[in-house]
C-alpha positions as CSV (number, residue, x, y, z in Angstrom):
1,M,21.2,9.4,-5.2
2,S,21.6,7.3,-2.0
3,D,23.9,4.3,-1.2
4,F,22.1,1.4,0.3
5,T,22.9,0.9,4.0
6,A,22.1,-2.5,5.5
7,G,21.5,-3.3,9.2
8,P,18.7,-2.6,11.7
9,L,16.0,-0.1,10.8
10,F,13.7,1.8,13.2
11,S,10.5,3.7,13.0
12,S,10.4,7.5,13.3
13,P,9.5,8.8,16.8
14,V,6.8,11.0,15.3
15,V,4.6,7.9,14.6
16,A,2.9,5.7,17.2
17,R,1.4,2.3,16.8
18,H,-2.2,2.0,18.1
19,S,-2.6,0.1,21.4
20,A,-5.5,-1.9,19.8
21,N,-3.2,-3.5,17.1
22,P,-3.8,-5.6,15.2
23,I,-7.1,-3.8,14.5
24,L,-8.1,-6.7,12.2
25,S,-7.0,-10.3,12.5
26,P,-8.1,-13.5,10.8
27,G,-10.1,-14.4,13.9
28,D,-12.2,-11.3,13.4
29,V,-13.5,-12.5,10.0
30,P,-16.4,-15.0,10.1
31,Y,-15.5,-16.9,7.0
32,G,-12.1,-18.3,8.0
33,P,-9.2,-16.7,6.1
34,A,-5.7,-17.5,7.3
35,M,-4.5,-13.9,6.6
36,V,-6.3,-10.5,6.4
37,F,-4.0,-7.7,5.3
38,N,-3.0,-4.9,2.8
39,A,-6.3,-3.1,3.2
40,G,-7.6,0.0,1.5
41,V,-9.2,2.4,4.0
42,T,-11.1,5.6,3.4
43,K,-14.1,7.7,4.6
44,F,-17.2,7.4,2.5
45,N,-20.7,8.5,3.2
46,G,-20.0,9.2,6.8
47,K,-18.3,5.9,7.7
48,Y,-14.8,4.6,7.7
49,V,-14.6,1.8,5.1
50,M,-12.0,-0.9,4.9
51,V,-11.7,-3.3,1.9
52,F,-9.1,-6.0,2.9
53,R,-7.4,-8.9,1.3
54,N,-8.3,-12.5,2.4
55,D,-5.9,-15.3,1.8
56,Y,-6.9,-18.8,2.8
57,G,-5.1,-21.9,4.3
58,D,-4.2,-23.0,7.8
59,E,-2.3,-20.5,9.8
60,H,-1.5,-23.1,12.5
61,K,0.2,-25.4,10.0
62,G,1.7,-22.7,8.0
63,I,-0.2,-23.7,4.8
64,V,-1.5,-21.2,2.3
65,A,-4.1,-22.3,-0.3
66,P,-3.5,-21.7,-4.0
67,H,-3.8,-18.1,-5.2
68,H,-7.2,-18.5,-6.7
69,T,-8.7,-18.7,-3.2
70,T,-7.8,-15.0,-2.6
71,N,-10.8,-12.6,-2.3
72,L,-11.7,-9.2,-0.8
73,G,-13.6,-8.5,2.4
74,L,-15.4,-5.5,3.8
75,A,-15.7,-3.8,7.1
76,F,-17.2,-0.5,8.5
77,S,-16.3,1.6,11.5
78,D,-17.5,4.7,13.3
79,D,-14.1,5.6,14.7
80,G,-11.5,4.0,12.4
81,I,-10.4,1.6,15.2
82,R,-13.2,-0.9,15.9
83,W,-14.5,-2.6,12.8
84,E,-17.7,-4.4,11.9
85,V,-16.8,-7.1,9.4
86,Q,-19.4,-8.0,6.9
87,P,-20.5,-11.7,6.9
88,E,-19.3,-12.6,3.4
89,P,-16.5,-11.6,1.0
90,I,-17.5,-8.9,-1.4
91,W,-15.5,-9.6,-4.6
92,S,-13.6,-12.6,-6.1
93,W,-12.9,-12.4,-9.8
94,Q,-12.1,-15.6,-11.6
95,D,-12.6,-16.6,-15.2
96,E,-10.8,-18.2,-18.1
97,E,-8.1,-15.4,-17.9
98,V,-8.3,-13.9,-14.4
99,I,-6.9,-15.8,-11.4
100,R,-7.5,-13.4,-8.5
101,V,-7.8,-9.7,-7.4
102,Y,-6.1,-8.5,-4.3
103,D,-4.3,-5.5,-2.5
104,P,-7.2,-2.9,-2.8
105,R,-6.6,0.8,-2.4
106,L,-9.5,3.2,-1.9
107,T,-9.8,6.8,-3.0
108,V,-12.9,9.0,-3.1
109,I,-13.0,11.2,-6.1
110,G,-16.0,13.4,-6.9
111,G,-18.4,11.5,-4.6
112,R,-17.5,8.1,-6.0
113,C,-15.2,5.5,-4.4
114,C,-12.5,4.3,-6.7
115,M,-10.6,1.1,-6.0
116,C,-7.2,0.3,-7.4
117,F,-6.3,-3.4,-7.2
118,A,-3.8,-6.0,-8.4
119,V,-5.0,-8.7,-10.7
120,D,-3.2,-11.9,-11.5
121,T,-4.0,-13.2,-15.0
122,K,-2.7,-16.2,-17.0
123,H,-0.7,-13.8,-19.1
124,G,0.7,-11.4,-16.5
125,L,0.2,-9.3,-13.4
126,R,-2.0,-6.2,-14.1
127,G,-3.2,-3.2,-12.2
128,G,-6.9,-2.3,-12.2
129,I,-9.1,0.6,-11.4
130,A,-12.8,0.0,-10.5
131,V,-15.5,2.2,-9.2
132,T,-18.3,1.3,-6.7
133,E,-21.1,3.0,-4.9
134,D,-22.1,0.2,-2.6
135,F,-19.0,-2.1,-2.2
136,R,-21.1,-4.9,-3.7
137,S,-20.8,-4.3,-7.4
138,F,-17.7,-3.0,-9.1
139,E,-17.4,-1.5,-12.5
140,V,-13.8,-2.0,-13.9
141,L,-12.7,1.1,-15.7
142,S,-9.1,0.2,-16.6
143,L,-6.6,-2.7,-16.6
144,S,-2.9,-2.0,-17.3
145,L,-0.6,-4.0,-19.5
146,P,1.5,-6.6,-17.7
147,D,3.5,-6.2,-15.5
148,N,2.3,-3.4,-13.3
149,R,0.8,-3.2,-9.8
150,N,0.5,-1.2,-6.5
151,M,-1.5,1.6,-8.2
152,V,-3.0,4.4,-6.1
153,L,-5.0,7.4,-7.2
154,F,-4.8,11.1,-6.1
155,P,-8.1,12.2,-4.6
156,E,-8.7,15.0,-7.1
157,R,-7.8,16.0,-10.6
158,I,-4.6,17.9,-11.0
159,G,-4.3,20.2,-14.0
160,G,-7.5,18.7,-15.3
161,K,-6.1,15.2,-15.2
162,Y,-6.5,12.2,-13.0
163,V,-3.1,11.1,-11.6
164,R,-1.9,7.8,-10.2
165,L,1.3,6.3,-8.8
166,E,2.3,2.8,-9.8
167,R,5.1,0.3,-9.7
168,P,5.8,-1.4,-13.1
169,M,8.0,-4.4,-13.0
170,P,10.6,-4.2,-15.9
171,V,12.7,-7.2,-15.2
172,Y,14.8,-7.1,-18.5
173,S,15.5,-3.4,-18.5
174,R,16.6,-3.4,-14.9
175,G,19.1,-6.3,-15.2
176,G,17.0,-9.4,-15.0
177,R,16.3,-9.0,-11.3
178,D,14.1,-7.2,-8.8
179,R,14.8,-3.5,-9.2
180,F,11.4,-1.9,-9.3
181,D,10.7,1.8,-9.0
182,M,7.8,4.1,-8.5
183,W,6.3,5.9,-11.6
184,I,3.6,8.5,-12.1
185,S,1.0,8.6,-14.9
186,D,-2.1,10.7,-15.8
187,S,-5.4,10.2,-17.5
188,P,-8.3,12.3,-18.8
189,D,-10.9,9.7,-17.8
190,L,-9.6,7.1,-15.4
191,S,-9.5,4.6,-18.3
192,Y,-6.7,5.6,-20.6
193,W,-3.3,6.3,-19.0
194,G,-0.1,7.8,-20.3
195,N,2.5,10.6,-19.9
196,S,4.3,8.2,-17.6
197,R,7.4,9.4,-15.7
198,L,9.8,8.0,-13.2
199,L,9.1,9.5,-9.8
200,L,11.2,7.6,-7.2
201,A,13.9,5.0,-8.0
202,V,15.3,2.3,-5.7
203,E,18.7,4.1,-5.6
204,D,17.0,7.2,-4.3
205,V,16.1,5.5,-1.0
206,A,18.9,4.7,1.4
207,Y,17.1,1.8,3.1
208,A,16.0,0.0,-0.2
209,N,18.0,-2.2,-2.5
210,D,15.2,-4.2,-4.1
211,K,12.1,-2.1,-4.9
212,V,10.1,1.0,-4.0
213,G,6.5,1.7,-4.9
214,P,3.2,3.4,-3.8
215,G,1.7,2.8,-0.4
216,A,-1.5,4.6,0.6
217,P,-3.2,7.1,-1.7
218,P,-1.7,10.6,-1.1
219,V,-3.5,13.2,1.0
220,R,-3.4,17.0,0.4
221,T,-1.7,19.3,2.9
222,D,-0.7,23.0,2.6
223,K,2.9,22.0,1.9
224,G,2.2,19.3,-0.7
225,W,0.8,15.9,-1.3
226,L,1.7,13.7,1.7
227,T,2.7,10.4,0.2
228,L,3.6,7.0,1.7
229,F,5.6,4.5,-0.2
230,H,6.9,1.0,0.5
231,A,10.6,0.3,0.4
232,V,12.1,-3.2,0.2
233,D,15.5,-4.5,1.0
234,I,16.7,-8.0,0.4
235,D,19.4,-9.9,2.3
236,R,20.3,-13.3,0.9
237,S,21.5,-14.5,4.3
238,R,18.0,-14.4,5.7
239,G,16.5,-17.8,6.1
240,K,13.1,-19.0,7.3
241,N,11.3,-15.9,8.4
242,G,7.6,-16.9,8.4
243,W,5.6,-19.8,7.0
244,E,7.7,-20.2,3.9
245,D,11.0,-22.1,3.7
246,S,12.8,-18.9,3.0
247,W,11.8,-15.2,3.1
248,K,14.7,-12.8,2.5
249,K,13.0,-9.5,2.2
250,R,12.1,-6.7,4.6
251,Y,9.3,-4.1,3.8
252,T,9.3,-0.7,5.4
253,S,7.3,2.5,4.8
254,G,8.8,5.8,3.8
255,I,7.2,9.2,3.4
256,M,7.6,12.1,1.1
257,L,5.9,15.3,-0.1
258,L,5.0,15.9,-3.8
259,D,4.3,19.3,-5.3
260,L,0.6,20.2,-5.3
261,A,0.5,21.5,-8.8
262,D,3.1,19.1,-10.3
263,P,3.1,15.8,-8.3
264,S,5.9,14.5,-10.5
265,R,8.2,16.8,-8.4
266,I,9.4,15.6,-5.0
267,V,9.6,18.6,-2.7
268,G,10.6,16.7,0.5
269,K,11.5,13.2,1.6
270,A,12.3,11.7,5.0
271,E,15.7,10.1,4.8
272,A,14.9,7.3,7.2
273,P,11.8,5.0,7.3
274,L,8.6,6.2,8.8
275,L,7.6,2.7,9.9
276,A,10.0,-0.3,10.1
277,P,9.1,-3.8,11.5
278,E,9.6,-3.7,15.2
279,A,6.4,-4.9,17.0
280,S,5.8,-8.6,17.6
281,Y,2.9,-8.8,15.2
282,E,5.2,-7.4,12.5
283,T,8.3,-9.5,13.1
284,S,7.1,-12.9,14.2
285,G,4.3,-15.5,13.7
286,G,3.2,-14.2,10.3
287,F,3.2,-15.6,6.8
288,R,6.1,-13.3,5.9
289,N,7.7,-11.6,8.9
290,D,9.4,-8.2,8.8
291,V,6.8,-6.7,6.5
292,I,5.0,-3.4,6.8
293,F,2.8,-2.3,3.8
294,P,0.8,0.9,4.1
295,G,-2.5,0.9,2.2
296,G,-4.6,3.7,3.8
297,M,-4.0,7.2,5.1
298,I,-6.7,9.5,6.5
299,L,-6.1,13.1,7.6
300,E,-8.5,14.0,10.3
301,P,-9.8,17.5,11.0
302,S,-7.8,17.6,14.2
303,G,-4.6,17.1,12.2
304,E,-4.2,13.5,13.3
305,V,-3.1,11.2,10.4
306,K,-4.3,7.6,10.6
307,I,-2.0,5.2,8.7
308,Y,-3.4,1.7,8.0
309,Y,-0.9,-1.0,7.1
310,G,-0.6,-4.8,6.6
311,A,1.8,-6.5,9.1
312,A,3.7,-9.7,8.4
313,D,1.3,-10.3,5.4
314,T,-1.1,-11.6,8.1
315,V,-3.0,-8.8,10.0
316,E,-4.1,-5.2,9.6
317,C,-2.7,-2.5,11.9
318,L,-3.0,1.2,12.6
319,A,-0.4,3.9,13.4
320,T,-1.0,7.6,14.1
321,A,1.0,10.8,13.8
322,H,0.3,14.5,13.5
323,V,0.3,16.0,10.0
324,D,2.6,18.8,11.0
325,D,5.2,16.3,12.3
326,L,5.0,14.3,9.1
327,V,5.4,17.3,6.9
328,R,8.3,18.6,8.9
329,L,10.0,15.1,8.7
330,C,9.8,15.3,4.9
331,L,11.1,18.9,4.6
332,E,13.9,18.5,7.1
333,G,15.0,15.3,5.4
334,S,15.5,17.2,2.2
335,A,17.0,20.4,3.6
336,G,19.8,21.6,1.3
337,R,19.2,18.8,-1.2
338,V,18.0,19.0,-4.8
339,L,15.5,16.2,-5.4
């Protein structure tokens, strides 16, 4: 277990922010959102595909519209850097129970694109899984009990089961406050989930004191499942740090390796953040500054890893690293330790 250490946090030298950042901003989207962020990104049918979250309001006045205005947008790319945004949002779910869907995560499994998403309902926050072939129609396969969110799927069955990472939100059992951890569950069919186990707790991460949870869907390497996660620390002395009157949290991205045959076992974990808020588009001018939230990770044939992340809850960005460096970072961070 790790003791929380406060103070400045810095990104690992093995990762580089792309010079084109932000790769997607509100001004790139023709229907006028105030923020575009927390995208899911994958390769599907020969194209890079991005499904991103739109939130509406007035970025110049620091006003965000009610949550029911949130919807999902779509963009395609040939290189994963320059994006062609489609002219209209692709999905907004509202009915007598559902308020909104947001924070998509994309995983291709068996030739189909699965999308995990968060869904606010009148009776709690739920995590969903949908499948699509055209990014226009979505078949919802599963909705969790409240309160659960930040789900991501592994890109293949493991031991004959589908596997997902998730972050339930057990307020009462963790002392009536934010103290949310990452769990792992499996399913025979993507609909019914169980066999849930704790994977990574807040106290296991030295730079978190509030919550940890999934980031981008894991990717397979020879050494294990390369897995990003978000880590949150809270400092009650922080004041106005964005559009809101008060924003006291900082989001960073960590990285770890999970066993290929048993992903409930951590085989390596970097002891410092992979990405911490440092660039201007991460630390200023956003809805919630000092936020990095990874939602997509693509391993290229060259060994380059593209990491897509939301910055300051306002724009979408890209960082790159080599897979060997990321694996080494995880294994060196856990040298001599039992995880």
